[in-house]
N, CA, C and O atoms as a GROMACS GRO file, in nm:
protein
  460
    1MET      N    1  -2.372  -2.274  -3.422
    1MET     CA    2  -2.276  -2.190  -3.438
    1MET      C    3  -2.240  -2.114  -3.307
    1MET      O    4  -2.326  -2.071  -3.231
    2GLY      N    5  -2.108  -2.100  -3.285
    2GLY     CA    6  -2.074  -2.050  -3.150
    2GLY      C    7  -2.064  -1.894  -3.154
    2GLY      O    8  -2.102  -1.826  -3.249
    3ILE      N    9  -2.011  -1.849  -3.048
    3ILE     CA   10  -2.003  -1.692  -3.027
    3ILE      C   11  -1.886  -1.660  -3.120
    3ILE      O   12  -1.783  -1.728  -3.121
    4PRO      N   13  -1.908  -1.538  -3.209
    4PRO     CA   14  -1.798  -1.496  -3.276
    4PRO      C   15  -1.671  -1.456  -3.199
    4PRO      O   16  -1.679  -1.408  -3.086
    5VAL      N   17  -1.562  -1.476  -3.256
    5VAL     CA   18  -1.426  -1.460  -3.188
    5VAL      C   19  -1.426  -1.316  -3.142
    5VAL      O   20  -1.386  -1.298  -3.027
    6GLY      N   21  -1.463  -1.215  -3.209
    6GLY     CA   22  -1.464  -1.075  -3.176
    6GLY      C   23  -1.542  -1.053  -3.038
    6GLY      O   24  -1.504  -0.974  -2.952
    7LYS      N   25  -1.657  -1.133  -3.028
    7LYS     CA   26  -1.723  -1.113  -2.899
    7LYS      C   27  -1.653  -1.168  -2.781
    7LYS      O   28  -1.681  -1.123  -2.670
    8HIS      N   29  -1.563  -1.263  -2.795
    8HIS     CA   30  -1.481  -1.298  -2.700
    8HIS      C   31  -1.387  -1.189  -2.642
    8HIS      O   32  -1.374  -1.161  -2.523
    9VAL      N   33  -1.316  -1.126  -2.762
    9VAL     CA   34  -1.236  -1.005  -2.722
    9VAL      C   35  -1.313  -0.908  -2.644
    9VAL      O   36  -1.261  -0.865  -2.541
   10GLU      N   37  -1.432  -0.866  -2.680
   10GLU     CA   38  -1.508  -0.760  -2.623
   10GLU      C   39  -1.547  -0.807  -2.482
   10GLU      O   40  -1.552  -0.726  -2.390
   11ASN      N   41  -1.577  -0.941  -2.461
   11ASN     CA   42  -1.609  -0.997  -2.328
   11ASN      C   43  -1.489  -0.980  -2.229
   11ASN      O   44  -1.503  -0.942  -2.113
   12VAL      N   45  -1.362  -1.012  -2.290
   12VAL     CA   46  -1.244  -0.990  -2.213
   12VAL      C   47  -1.226  -0.855  -2.159
   12VAL      O   48  -1.203  -0.830  -2.041
   13ARG      N   49  -1.240  -0.758  -2.266
   13ARG     CA   50  -1.229  -0.613  -2.227
   13ARG      C   51  -1.333  -0.582  -2.112
   13ARG      O   52  -1.297  -0.535  -2.005
   14LEU      N   53  -1.450  -0.610  -2.139
   14LEU     CA   54  -1.553  -0.572  -2.034
   14LEU      C   55  -1.526  -0.627  -1.899
   14LEU      O   56  -1.548  -0.562  -1.797
   15TYR      N   57  -1.473  -0.763  -1.900
   15TYR     CA   58  -1.452  -0.821  -1.759
   15TYR      C   59  -1.332  -0.767  -1.689
   15TYR      O   60  -1.327  -0.752  -1.567
   16VAL      N   61  -1.227  -0.735  -1.778
   16VAL     CA   62  -1.100  -0.668  -1.722
   16VAL      C   63  -1.127  -0.524  -1.661
   16VAL      O   64  -1.070  -0.484  -1.560
   17GLN      N   65  -1.220  -0.449  -1.734
   17GLN     CA   66  -1.263  -0.313  -1.685
   17GLN      C   67  -1.342  -0.327  -1.559
   17GLN      O   68  -1.333  -0.241  -1.471
   18ALA      N   69  -1.424  -0.436  -1.546
   18ALA     CA   70  -1.514  -0.458  -1.429
   18ALA      C   71  -1.432  -0.503  -1.304
   18ALA      O   72  -1.475  -0.482  -1.191
   19HIS      N   73  -1.321  -0.560  -1.328
   19HIS     CA   74  -1.247  -0.628  -1.234
   19HIS      C   75  -1.099  -0.574  -1.223
   19HIS      O   76  -1.010  -0.648  -1.183
   20LEU      N   77  -1.075  -0.453  -1.257
   20LEU     CA   78  -0.952  -0.402  -1.267
   20LEU      C   79  -0.871  -0.393  -1.130
   20LEU      O   80  -0.748  -0.401  -1.121
   21SER      N   81  -0.957  -0.375  -1.027
   21SER     CA   82  -0.911  -0.366  -0.883
   21SER      C   83  -0.877  -0.517  -0.815
   21SER      O   84  -0.847  -0.534  -0.697
   22GLU      N   85  -0.887  -0.602  -0.898
   22GLU     CA   86  -0.875  -0.739  -0.844
   22GLU      C   87  -0.736  -0.811  -0.911
   22GLU      O   88  -0.678  -0.758  -1.006
   23LYS      N   89  -0.698  -0.916  -0.862
   23LYS     CA   90  -0.599  -0.995  -0.923
   23LYS      C   91  -0.675  -1.083  -1.037
   23LYS      O   92  -0.764  -1.162  -1.006
   24ILE      N   93  -0.632  -1.063  -1.167
   24ILE     CA   94  -0.724  -1.111  -1.268
   24ILE      C   95  -0.622  -1.216  -1.347
   24ILE      O   96  -0.508  -1.186  -1.380
   25THR      N   97  -0.687  -1.352  -1.373
   25THR     CA   98  -0.612  -1.442  -1.438
   25THR      C   99  -0.700  -1.488  -1.556
   25THR      O  100  -0.823  -1.476  -1.557
   26VAL      N  101  -0.626  -1.542  -1.656
   26VAL     CA  102  -0.684  -1.584  -1.791
   26VAL      C  103  -0.788  -1.687  -1.746
   26VAL      O  104  -0.902  -1.678  -1.791
   27SER      N  105  -0.755  -1.786  -1.658
   27SER     CA  106  -0.848  -1.888  -1.618
   27SER      C  107  -0.976  -1.841  -1.547
   27SER      O  108  -1.080  -1.906  -1.562
   28GLU      N  109  -0.972  -1.728  -1.469
   28GLU     CA  110  -1.087  -1.672  -1.406
   28GLU      C  111  -1.169  -1.608  -1.515
   28GLU      O  112  -1.291  -1.619  -1.508
   29ILE      N  113  -1.110  -1.539  -1.621
   29ILE     CA  114  -1.200  -1.483  -1.730
   29ILE      C  115  -1.259  -1.598  -1.801
   29ILE      O  116  -1.380  -1.602  -1.825
   30ALA      N  117  -1.179  -1.690  -1.835
   30ALA     CA  118  -1.232  -1.793  -1.910
   30ALA      C  119  -1.348  -1.870  -1.850
   30ALA      O  120  -1.447  -1.897  -1.918
   31ARG      N  121  -1.337  -1.906  -1.724
   31ARG     CA  122  -1.430  -1.964  -1.642
   31ARG      C  123  -1.565  -1.868  -1.632
   31ARG      O  124  -1.680  -1.911  -1.634
   32ALA      N  125  -1.533  -1.754  -1.624
   32ALA     CA  126  -1.661  -1.663  -1.614
   32ALA      C  127  -1.732  -1.666  -1.750
   32ALA      O  128  -1.855  -1.653  -1.751
   33ARG      N  129  -1.670  -1.681  -1.858
   33ARG     CA  130  -1.726  -1.684  -1.986
   33ARG      C  131  -1.764  -1.828  -2.037
   33ARG      O  132  -1.833  -1.843  -2.138
   34GLY      N  133  -1.721  -1.924  -1.968
   34GLY     CA  134  -1.751  -2.068  -1.998
   34GLY      C  135  -1.676  -2.107  -2.119
   34GLY      O  136  -1.727  -2.173  -2.209
   35LEU      N  137  -1.561  -2.068  -2.120
   35LEU     CA  138  -1.453  -2.104  -2.222
   35LEU      C  139  -1.326  -2.179  -2.161
   35LEU      O  140  -1.299  -2.179  -2.041
   36ASN      N  141  -1.260  -2.238  -2.251
   36ASN     CA  142  -1.124  -2.290  -2.220
   36ASN      C  143  -1.020  -2.179  -2.209
   36ASN      O  144  -1.027  -2.086  -2.290
   37ALA      N  145  -0.941  -2.179  -2.133
   37ALA     CA  146  -0.846  -2.075  -2.117
   37ALA      C  147  -0.745  -2.054  -2.227
   37ALA      O  148  -0.714  -1.941  -2.265
   38SER      N  149  -0.700  -2.156  -2.274
   38SER     CA  150  -0.616  -2.165  -2.402
   38SER      C  151  -0.682  -2.122  -2.506
   38SER      O  152  -0.625  -2.040  -2.578
   39TYR      N  153  -0.811  -2.165  -2.538
   39TYR     CA  154  -0.882  -2.119  -2.651
   39TYR      C  155  -0.909  -1.969  -2.644
   39TYR      O  156  -0.905  -1.905  -2.749
   40LEU      N  157  -0.937  -1.909  -2.532
   40LEU     CA  158  -0.960  -1.775  -2.504
   40LEU      C  159  -0.842  -1.702  -2.534
   40LEU      O  160  -0.847  -1.604  -2.608
   41ASN      N  161  -0.737  -1.741  -2.483
   41ASN     CA  162  -0.603  -1.668  -2.515
   41ASN      C  163  -0.578  -1.668  -2.657
   41ASN      O  164  -0.548  -1.564  -2.715
   42THR      N  165  -0.588  -1.776  -2.716
   42THR     CA  166  -0.558  -1.790  -2.864
   42THR      C  167  -0.652  -1.692  -2.937
   42THR      O  168  -0.603  -1.603  -3.006
   43CYS      N  169  -0.781  -1.705  -2.925
   43CYS     CA  170  -0.873  -1.598  -2.999
   43CYS      C  171  -0.837  -1.463  -2.962
   43CYS      O  172  -0.840  -1.380  -3.052
   44PHE      N  173  -0.802  -1.426  -2.844
   44PHE     CA  174  -0.775  -1.288  -2.806
   44PHE      C  175  -0.641  -1.249  -2.878
   44PHE      O  176  -0.629  -1.136  -2.925
   45ARG      N  177  -0.542  -1.339  -2.886
   45ARG     CA  178  -0.411  -1.311  -2.939
   45ARG      C  179  -0.439  -1.279  -3.094
   45ARG      O  180  -0.402  -1.174  -3.147
   46GLU      N  181  -0.509  -1.379  -3.161
   46GLU     CA  182  -0.536  -1.358  -3.300
   46GLU      C  183  -0.610  -1.225  -3.338
   46GLU      O  184  -0.585  -1.167  -3.444
   47GLN      N  185  -0.694  -1.184  -3.255
   47GLN     CA  186  -0.764  -1.068  -3.283
   47GLN      C  187  -0.695  -0.935  -3.236
   47GLN      O  188  -0.724  -0.828  -3.290
   48THR      N  189  -0.603  -0.942  -3.137
   48THR     CA  190  -0.551  -0.819  -3.085
   48THR      C  191  -0.396  -0.819  -3.093
   48THR      O  192  -0.337  -0.712  -3.074
   49GLY      N  193  -0.326  -0.932  -3.119
   49GLY     CA  194  -0.195  -0.929  -3.122
   49GLY      C  195  -0.123  -0.939  -2.978
   49GLY      O  196  -0.001  -0.946  -2.970
   50GLU      N  197  -0.195  -0.940  -2.884
   50GLU     CA  198  -0.139  -0.971  -2.755
   50GLU      C  199  -0.217  -1.062  -2.667
   50GLU      O  200  -0.337  -1.084  -2.684
   51SER      N  201  -0.142  -1.116  -2.569
   51SER     CA  202  -0.219  -1.220  -2.486
   51SER      C  203  -0.300  -1.142  -2.392
   51SER      O  204  -0.286  -1.022  -2.369
   52VAL      N  205  -0.401  -1.237  -2.331
   52VAL     CA  206  -0.491  -1.168  -2.222
   52VAL      C  207  -0.401  -1.117  -2.120
   52VAL      O  208  -0.413  -1.000  -2.085
   53SER      N  209  -0.309  -1.194  -2.066
   53SER     CA  210  -0.238  -1.135  -1.937
   53SER      C  211  -0.162  -1.011  -1.986
   53SER      O  212  -0.150  -0.914  -1.910
   54ALA      N  213  -0.111  -1.010  -2.110
   54ALA     CA  214  -0.043  -0.875  -2.149
   54ALA      C  215  -0.143  -0.759  -2.149
   54ALA      O  216  -0.114  -0.648  -2.105
   55TYR      N  217  -0.273  -0.794  -2.205
   55TYR     CA  218  -0.367  -0.683  -2.196
   55TYR      C  219  -0.409  -0.647  -2.073
   55TYR      O  220  -0.436  -0.528  -2.058
   56VAL      N  221  -0.425  -0.734  -1.961
   56VAL     CA  222  -0.458  -0.716  -1.824
   56VAL      C  223  -0.351  -0.622  -1.780
   56VAL      O  224  -0.378  -0.509  -1.739
   57ARG      N  225  -0.230  -0.668  -1.789
   57ARG     CA  226  -0.120  -0.575  -1.716
   57ARG      C  227  -0.122  -0.438  -1.793
   57ARG      O  228  -0.114  -0.335  -1.725
   58ARG      N  229  -0.130  -0.431  -1.923
   58ARG     CA  230  -0.140  -0.301  -1.983
   58ARG      C  231  -0.252  -0.212  -1.934
   58ARG      O  232  -0.238  -0.090  -1.924
   59MET      N  233  -0.361  -0.272  -1.906
   59MET     CA  234  -0.492  -0.189  -1.855
   59MET      C  235  -0.445  -0.148  -1.727
   59MET      O  236  -0.447  -0.029  -1.698
   60LYS      N  237  -0.400  -0.238  -1.640
   60LYS     CA  238  -0.368  -0.202  -1.500
   60LYS      C  239  -0.263  -0.093  -1.484
   60LYS      O  240  -0.263  -0.018  -1.387
   61ILE      N  241  -0.173  -0.086  -1.584
   61ILE     CA  242  -0.053   0.004  -1.594
   61ILE      C  243  -0.114   0.133  -1.636
   61ILE      O  244  -0.073   0.237  -1.585
   62GLN      N  245  -0.212   0.133  -1.729
   62GLN     CA  246  -0.260   0.262  -1.783
   62GLN      C  247  -0.356   0.326  -1.673
   62GLN      O  248  -0.370   0.448  -1.666
   63ARG      N  249  -0.417   0.247  -1.596
   63ARG     CA  250  -0.490   0.293  -1.483
   63ARG      C  251  -0.396   0.356  -1.364
   63ARG      O  252  -0.427   0.451  -1.293
   64ALA      N  253  -0.293   0.292  -1.358
   64ALA     CA  254  -0.183   0.340  -1.255
   64ALA      C  255  -0.127   0.477  -1.322
   64ALA      O  256  -0.112   0.576  -1.250
   65GLU      N  257  -0.101   0.480  -1.438
   65GLU     CA  258  -0.063   0.617  -1.485
   65GLU      C  259  -0.158   0.723  -1.451
   65GLU      O  260  -0.113   0.825  -1.399
   66ALA      N  261  -0.293   0.712  -1.473
   66ALA     CA  262  -0.375   0.804  -1.452
   66ALA      C  263  -0.378   0.835  -1.286
   66ALA      O  264  -0.393   0.947  -1.236
   67LEU      N  265  -0.362   0.726  -1.225
   67LEU     CA  266  -0.364   0.763  -1.065
   67LEU      C  267  -0.243   0.821  -1.021
   67LEU      O  268  -0.249   0.896  -0.923
   68LEU      N  269  -0.135   0.800  -1.074
   68LEU     CA  270  -0.017   0.865  -1.042
   68LEU      C  271   0.001   1.012  -1.085
   68LEU      O  272   0.071   1.096  -1.028
   69ASP      N  273  -0.075   1.031  -1.198
   69ASP     CA  274  -0.075   1.171  -1.246
   69ASP      C  275  -0.190   1.249  -1.192
   69ASP      O  276  -0.172   1.369  -1.171
   70GLY      N  277  -0.304   1.197  -1.168
   70GLY     CA  278  -0.406   1.266  -1.120
   70GLY      C  279  -0.455   1.268  -0.974
   70GLY      O  280  -0.549   1.337  -0.933
   71THR      N  281  -0.381   1.186  -0.901
   71THR     CA  282  -0.412   1.191  -0.767
   71THR      C  283  -0.281   1.194  -0.670
   71THR      O  284  -0.167   1.180  -0.714
   72GLU      N  285  -0.311   1.214  -0.542
   72GLU     CA  286  -0.197   1.193  -0.458
   72GLU      C  287  -0.184   1.078  -0.375
   72GLU      O  288  -0.118   1.075  -0.271
   73HIS      N  289  -0.256   0.972  -0.429
   73HIS     CA  290  -0.245   0.843  -0.362
   73HIS      C  291  -0.110   0.802  -0.366
   73HIS      O  292  -0.038   0.834  -0.461
   74SER      N  293  -0.066   0.724  -0.258
   74SER     CA  294   0.075   0.671  -0.246
   74SER      C  295   0.079   0.536  -0.339
   74SER      O  296  -0.020   0.473  -0.376
   75LEU      N  297   0.193   0.511  -0.364
   75LEU     CA  298   0.234   0.388  -0.455
   75LEU      C  299   0.164   0.265  -0.375
   75LEU      O  300   0.106   0.181  -0.444
   76ALA      N  301   0.167   0.251  -0.240
   76ALA     CA  302   0.118   0.145  -0.176
   76ALA      C  303  -0.043   0.143  -0.202
   76ALA      O  304  -0.101   0.037  -0.223
   77GLU      N  305  -0.109   0.264  -0.198
   77GLU     CA  306  -0.250   0.283  -0.218
   77GLU      C  307  -0.279   0.237  -0.364
   77GLU      O  308  -0.369   0.158  -0.390
   78ILE      N  309  -0.202   0.287  -0.449
   78ILE     CA  310  -0.227   0.251  -0.605
   78ILE      C  311  -0.217   0.100  -0.624
   78ILE      O  312  -0.300   0.040  -0.693
   79CYS      N  313  -0.120   0.040  -0.565
   79CYS     CA  314  -0.111  -0.111  -0.576
   79CYS      C  315  -0.228  -0.176  -0.530
   79CYS      O  316  -0.286  -0.260  -0.599
   80ALA      N  317  -0.266  -0.139  -0.414
   80ALA     CA  318  -0.393  -0.207  -0.349
   80ALA      C  319  -0.513  -0.175  -0.439
   80ALA      O  320  -0.596  -0.263  -0.459
   81MET      N  321  -0.526  -0.060  -0.493
   81MET     CA  322  -0.641  -0.033  -0.592
   81MET      C  323  -0.642  -0.109  -0.701
   81MET      O  324  -0.749  -0.128  -0.758
   82LEU      N  325  -0.516  -0.171  -0.754
   82LEU     CA  326  -0.516  -0.222  -0.877
   82LEU      C  327  -0.504  -0.393  -0.852
   82LEU      O  328  -0.488  -0.472  -0.944
   83GLY      N  329  -0.514  -0.427  -0.722
   83GLY     CA  330  -0.500  -0.573  -0.703
   83GLY      C  331  -0.363  -0.632  -0.684
   83GLY      O  332  -0.342  -0.752  -0.667
   84TYR      N  333  -0.268  -0.533  -0.689
   84TYR     CA  334  -0.125  -0.591  -0.661
   84TYR      C  335  -0.100  -0.598  -0.507
   84TYR      O  336  -0.126  -0.501  -0.435
   85PHE      N  337  -0.048  -0.716  -0.458
   85PHE     CA  338  -0.019  -0.715  -0.316
   85PHE      C  339   0.124  -0.718  -0.288
   85PHE      O  340   0.166  -0.745  -0.175
   86ASP      N  341   0.209  -0.690  -0.397
   86ASP     CA  342   0.354  -0.676  -0.365
   86ASP      C  343   0.385  -0.544  -0.449
   86ASP      O  344   0.370  -0.542  -0.571
   87GLN      N  345   0.426  -0.441  -0.379
   87GLN     CA  346   0.470  -0.309  -0.446
   87GLN      C  347   0.593  -0.335  -0.542
   87GLN      O  348   0.598  -0.269  -0.646
   88SER      N  349   0.691  -0.426  -0.514
   88SER     CA  350   0.794  -0.444  -0.601
   88SER      C  351   0.747  -0.516  -0.735
   88SER      O  352   0.797  -0.482  -0.843
   89HIS      N  353   0.650  -0.616  -0.728
   89HIS     CA  354   0.595  -0.677  -0.840
   89HIS      C  355   0.518  -0.557  -0.922
   89HIS      O  356   0.535  -0.547  -1.044
   90PHE      N  357   0.444  -0.479  -0.860
   90PHE     CA  358   0.392  -0.356  -0.936
   90PHE      C  359   0.482  -0.278  -0.996
   90PHE      O  360   0.456  -0.234  -1.108
   91SER      N  361   0.602  -0.247  -0.931
   91SER     CA  362   0.688  -0.158  -0.999
   91SER      C  363   0.771  -0.226  -1.108
   91SER      O  364   0.812  -0.157  -1.201
   92ARG      N  365   0.798  -0.359  -1.102
   92ARG     CA  366   0.851  -0.431  -1.229
   92ARG      C  367   0.748  -0.421  -1.331
   92ARG      O  368   0.781  -0.378  -1.442
   93ALA      N  369   0.636  -0.452  -1.310
   93ALA     CA  370   0.527  -0.467  -1.419
   93ALA      C  371   0.515  -0.313  -1.489
   93ALA      O  372   0.508  -0.294  -1.610
   94PHE      N  373   0.515  -0.218  -1.396
   94PHE     CA  374   0.514  -0.067  -1.437
   94PHE      C  375   0.626  -0.038  -1.525
   94PHE      O  376   0.602   0.016  -1.633
   95LYS      N  377   0.743  -0.066  -1.493
   95LYS     CA  378   0.867  -0.034  -1.562
   95LYS      C  379   0.859  -0.125  -1.696
   95LYS      O  380   0.888  -0.067  -1.801
   96ALA      N  381   0.827  -0.241  -1.702
   96ALA     CA  382   0.820  -0.317  -1.817
   96ALA      C  383   0.730  -0.260  -1.926
   96ALA      O  384   0.753  -0.280  -2.045
   97VAL      N  385   0.626  -0.187  -1.882
   97VAL     CA  386   0.528  -0.131  -1.990
   97VAL      C  387   0.561  -0.003  -2.019
   97VAL      O  388   0.547   0.036  -2.134
   98THR      N  389   0.611   0.083  -1.916
   98THR     CA  390   0.650   0.238  -1.951
   98THR      C  391   0.790   0.259  -1.970
   98THR      O  392   0.829   0.358  -2.033
   99GLY      N  393   0.875   0.168  -1.916
   99GLY     CA  394   1.013   0.204  -1.929
   99GLY      C  395   1.077   0.281  -1.804
   99GLY      O  396   1.197   0.308  -1.795
  100MET      N  397   0.989   0.310  -1.717
  100MET     CA  398   1.020   0.385  -1.592
  100MET      C  399   0.959   0.328  -1.463
  100MET      O  400   0.859   0.256  -1.467
  101THR      N  401   1.018   0.359  -1.356
  101THR     CA  402   0.952   0.322  -1.224
  101THR      C  403   0.829   0.410  -1.203
  101THR      O  404   0.824   0.516  -1.266
  102PRO      N  405   0.733   0.376  -1.123
  102PRO     CA  406   0.612   0.467  -1.097
  102PRO      C  407   0.655   0.602  -1.032
  102PRO      O  408   0.601   0.708  -1.063
  103GLY      N  409   0.759   0.593  -0.938
  103GLY     CA  410   0.802   0.710  -0.880
  103GLY      C  411   0.857   0.820  -0.992
  103GLY      O  412   0.824   0.939  -0.992
  104ALA      N  413   0.946   0.759  -1.085
  104ALA     CA  414   0.994   0.840  -1.195
  104ALA      C  415   0.882   0.903  -1.284
  104ALA      O  416   0.881   1.020  -1.323
  105TYR      N  417   0.796   0.817  -1.308
  105TYR     CA  418   0.678   0.851  -1.388
  105TYR      C  419   0.610   0.964  -1.322
  105TYR      O  420   0.595   1.068  -1.386
  106ARG      N  421   0.564   0.955  -1.193
  106ARG     CA  422   0.496   1.058  -1.116
  106ARG      C  423   0.592   1.193  -1.121
  106ARG      O  424   0.538   1.302  -1.140
  107THR      N  425   0.712   1.185  -1.107
  107THR     CA  426   0.796   1.302  -1.092
  107THR      C  427   0.790   1.370  -1.233
  107THR      O  428   0.773   1.491  -1.242
  108GLN      N  429   0.804   1.292  -1.342
  108GLN     CA  430   0.804   1.352  -1.476
  108GLN      C  431   0.672   1.411  -1.508
  108GLN      O  432   0.665   1.510  -1.581
  109MET      N  433   0.565   1.354  -1.457
  109MET     CA  434   0.423   1.406  -1.494
  109MET      C  435   0.414   1.541  -1.409
  109MET      O  436   0.358   1.640  -1.456
  110GLN      N  437   0.467   1.541  -1.294
  110GLN     CA  438   0.450   1.662  -1.211
  110GLN      C  439   0.540   1.780  -1.274
  110GLN      O  440   0.506   1.898  -1.265
  111ARG      N  441   0.639   1.743  -1.328
  111ARG     CA  442   0.724   1.848  -1.397
  111ARG      C  443   0.677   1.879  -1.540
  111ARG      O  444   0.729   1.970  -1.606
  112GLY      N  445   0.579   1.802  -1.587
  112GLY     CA  446   0.521   1.813  -1.718
  112GLY      C  447   0.615   1.794  -1.836
  112GLY      O  448   0.610   1.861  -1.938
  113THR      N  449   0.711   1.688  -1.809
  113THR     CA  450   0.812   1.653  -1.903
  113THR      C  451   0.773   1.533  -1.985
  113THR      O  452   0.847   1.497  -2.077
  114ARG      N  453   0.665   1.472  -1.960
  114ARG     CA  454   0.625   1.358  -2.035
  114ARG      C  455   0.499   1.373  -2.115
  114ARG      O  456   0.409   1.441  -2.067
  115LYS      N  457   0.483   1.317  -2.230
  115LYS     CA  458   0.375   1.314  -2.318
  115LYS      C  459   0.350   1.456  -2.362
  115LYS      O  460   0.259   1.480  -2.442
   0.00000   0.00000   0.00000
């Protein structure tokens, strides 16, 4: 009997949290867990409703939101902290998840007009 599917999901979550400052791929997570990437992604999607890569992106953006709201770090510093090597890629990912650019998000949070 293999590892329960729910345990794979928990392992992904733990891996992502431990490596949030790095570039994370499904292949790397699967390799670290001794699994096939397609199998891992299928199990994760069945249990959570989202792909592993979507989960990674969402976790990075949630961390970025906290950094934008709670620190004075520049966008470039936040990009580096989250393993993004291209600020425009980070901004596109941030906007895809939140509906706004990182700068607009920070401005709204400073004004207290969001959430």
